[in-house]
KELOBA-660129 format. One record per residue (C-alpha): residue in one letter; x, y, z. Coordinates in pm, 1 decimal. Example, Ala and Ser with C-alpha at 12.3 -4.5 7.8 and 13.67 -1.06 7.14 Angstrom:
# residues 2
 code        u        v        w
    A   1230.0   -450.0    780.0
    S   1367.0   -106.0    714.0
# end
This chain:
# residues 156
 code        u        v        w
    M   3022.0   3726.7   3405.7
    S   3394.4   3676.4   3352.2
    H   3642.2   3961.9   3327.9
    S   3708.4   3898.3   2958.7
    M   3333.7   3897.9   2886.6
    K   3296.4   4240.6   3062.3
    K   3595.0   4375.2   2875.0
    Y   3450.2   4257.9   2542.5
    L   3119.6   4411.5   2619.6
    A   3286.4   4745.9   2716.9
    L   3481.2   4749.1   2389.6
    L   3165.2   4672.4   2190.1
    F   2975.6   4962.2   2356.5
    V   3259.6   5201.8   2276.6
    A   3288.7   5079.8   1917.1
    T   2907.0   5115.0   1872.6
    S   2911.8   5466.7   2018.0
    L   3194.5   5581.6   1795.6
    T   3015.5   5434.3   1488.2
    A   2694.4   5624.3   1568.3
    T   2886.7   5950.9   1614.4
    I   3075.2   5898.6   1283.9
    K   2753.2   5801.9   1101.8
    A   2578.5   6124.1   1213.0
    Q   2824.6   6328.0   1014.7
    S   2793.2   6136.7    687.6
    A   2554.3   6326.6    448.9
    R   2512.4   6025.2    221.4
    D   2330.5   5835.0    514.1
    Y   2061.8   6098.8    509.4
    M   2059.0   6297.6    187.8
    D   2020.7   6228.3   -185.9
    G   2146.5   6414.7   -487.7
    Q   2429.8   6660.9   -508.9
    I   2555.9   6777.3   -162.2
    S   2811.5   7060.2    -95.0
    R   3018.6   7120.4    201.1
    D   3127.5   7468.0     80.4
    V   2882.5   7744.4    145.5
    A   3035.8   7997.8    -88.4
    S   3037.4   7783.9   -398.3
    A   2688.8   7657.6   -324.4
    L   2555.0   8008.3   -293.3
    E   2725.0   8101.8   -613.1
    R   2557.5   7800.1   -785.2
    A   2227.9   7909.5   -630.6
    K   2243.9   8250.9   -784.5
    K   2333.9   8109.4  -1131.0
    T   2046.6   7857.9  -1119.3
    E   1801.2   8078.5   -928.1
    K   1751.9   7782.4   -693.7
    P   1700.2   7813.5   -315.3
    V   1949.0   7663.2    -63.3
    V   1912.8   7435.8    230.1
    I   2195.1   7414.8    481.0
    I   2201.7   7117.9    710.3
    T   2431.3   7197.9    988.9
    Y   2529.7   7027.3   1318.6
    N   2770.8   7047.3   1612.1
    P   3013.1   6742.4   1562.2
    D   3129.1   6806.1   1918.0
    N   2772.4   6723.8   2057.2
    K   2841.3   6411.9   2261.6
    E   2484.1   6379.1   2394.1
    R   2336.7   6030.8   2346.5
    F   1973.3   5961.5   2265.8
    S   2030.5   5595.0   2331.2
    A   2310.8   5354.6   2381.8
    T   2348.8   5328.6   2007.2
    N   2225.3   5660.6   1868.8
    S   2385.9   5992.5   1912.6
    A   2164.4   6303.0   1941.4
    N   2274.8   6414.9   1606.4
    E   2193.8   6080.0   1445.6
    H   1855.7   6068.9   1603.1
    A   1777.6   6417.5   1488.5
    F   1888.8   6345.7   1125.1
    T   1692.8   6009.3   1123.0
    G   1376.4   6201.6   1226.1
    F   1415.3   6479.1    971.2
    F   1531.5   6265.4    675.7
    G   1322.6   5965.4    777.2
    L   1105.7   5946.0    463.2
    P   1248.9   5911.5    103.1
    E    994.4   6185.2     -4.6
    T   1163.5   6427.9    207.3
    R   1511.6   6356.2     65.9
    K   1368.1   6377.2   -277.5
    L   1197.8   6703.1   -222.6
    L   1522.6   6859.0    -93.8
    S   1750.5   6715.3   -365.9
    E   1510.6   6824.6   -640.8
    N   1427.4   7173.5   -500.5
    F   1730.8   7301.5   -325.3
    I   2103.8   7342.0   -355.6
    Q   2203.9   7126.5    -57.0
    I   2480.5   7194.1    197.5
    F   2583.5   6952.7    476.3
    A   2848.0   7093.1    704.6
    P   2930.5   7136.3   1066.4
    W   2872.5   7456.5   1253.1
    S   3251.2   7526.3   1240.2
    A   3257.2   7519.2    856.6
    K   3351.4   7847.1    685.9
    G   3035.5   8058.2    620.5
    I   2793.4   7865.4    847.4
    S   2813.6   8087.4   1144.9
    T   2644.6   8367.1    944.1
    Y   2322.4   8163.6    936.9
    L   2305.0   8012.5   1288.9
    D   2065.0   8148.7   1541.0
    P   2260.6   8278.6   1841.0
    E   1952.1   8225.4   2059.6
    D   1936.0   7860.4   1972.3
    K   2076.7   7668.8   2274.4
    T   1955.2   7323.3   2176.7
    N   2287.2   7202.9   2044.0
    L   2093.9   6996.5   1788.1
    P   2116.6   6988.6   1398.0
    V   1917.3   7252.9   1209.9
    A   1803.1   7292.2    852.9
    I   1846.6   7659.0    731.0
    F   1651.4   7744.5    422.6
    L   1779.4   8032.2    216.2
    D   1660.7   8196.1   -108.3
    Q   1891.8   8204.3   -408.9
    N   2052.2   8532.1   -281.3
    G   2135.8   8376.3     53.4
    T   1869.5   8548.5    265.1
    I   1721.1   8323.5    534.5
    I   1369.4   8206.4    462.7
    T   1339.5   7999.4    780.2
    R   1521.9   7762.8   1019.6
    L   1376.7   7418.1   1112.4
    P   1522.4   7181.7   1384.1
    C   1637.9   6854.2   1232.5
    S   1432.3   6648.6   1464.1
    G   1102.5   6492.4   1535.6
    N    853.5   6296.4   1344.2
    P    956.6   6212.9    979.3
    T    593.5   6280.6    854.8
    D    602.0   6632.0   1012.8
    A    932.0   6701.0    865.1
    M    822.8   6604.2    517.7
    K    508.6   6825.2    556.4
    K    730.1   7124.9    657.2
    V    953.6   7065.1    354.3
    Q    658.1   7047.4    124.4
    E    520.7   7372.6    256.1
    L    869.6   7528.9    196.0
    V    883.2   7390.5   -153.8
    K    548.1   7574.4   -233.6
    V    691.0   7898.2    -83.1
    V    999.3   7891.9   -286.4
    K    827.1   7787.2   -606.4
    G    581.9   8079.9   -548.7
# end
């Protein structure tokens, strides 16, 4: 293999890696409906509408790779949001927030015992009280079933 071909392949790998990292931080790739990045305004809206909240949060500094083309964040989001039904359930039944761990107001809801460094879905009632936390990973069908169960809980 020629030197220029090796250089080209190295650049292609770097570009692909950067694309996967950027994509993992784009809510529109994974979620439908209205998506907020501001916790305070979303919680205010939740109180007014009496609608529960889901916070999808992640560590943008997580450089772990699941594969050559997928970051750990992207792999987790793809598993959790893998089915259109899951995205629909979330957008129809929850005020949605998609923000990095460092965003204002997020640290209040993070579990200090969680050392996985992976994205998490934090479900809150309309008053901002935690209902549960779910890792954003795994099988899309399992994720959908968990979200269906949570919808039943919040609808009472």
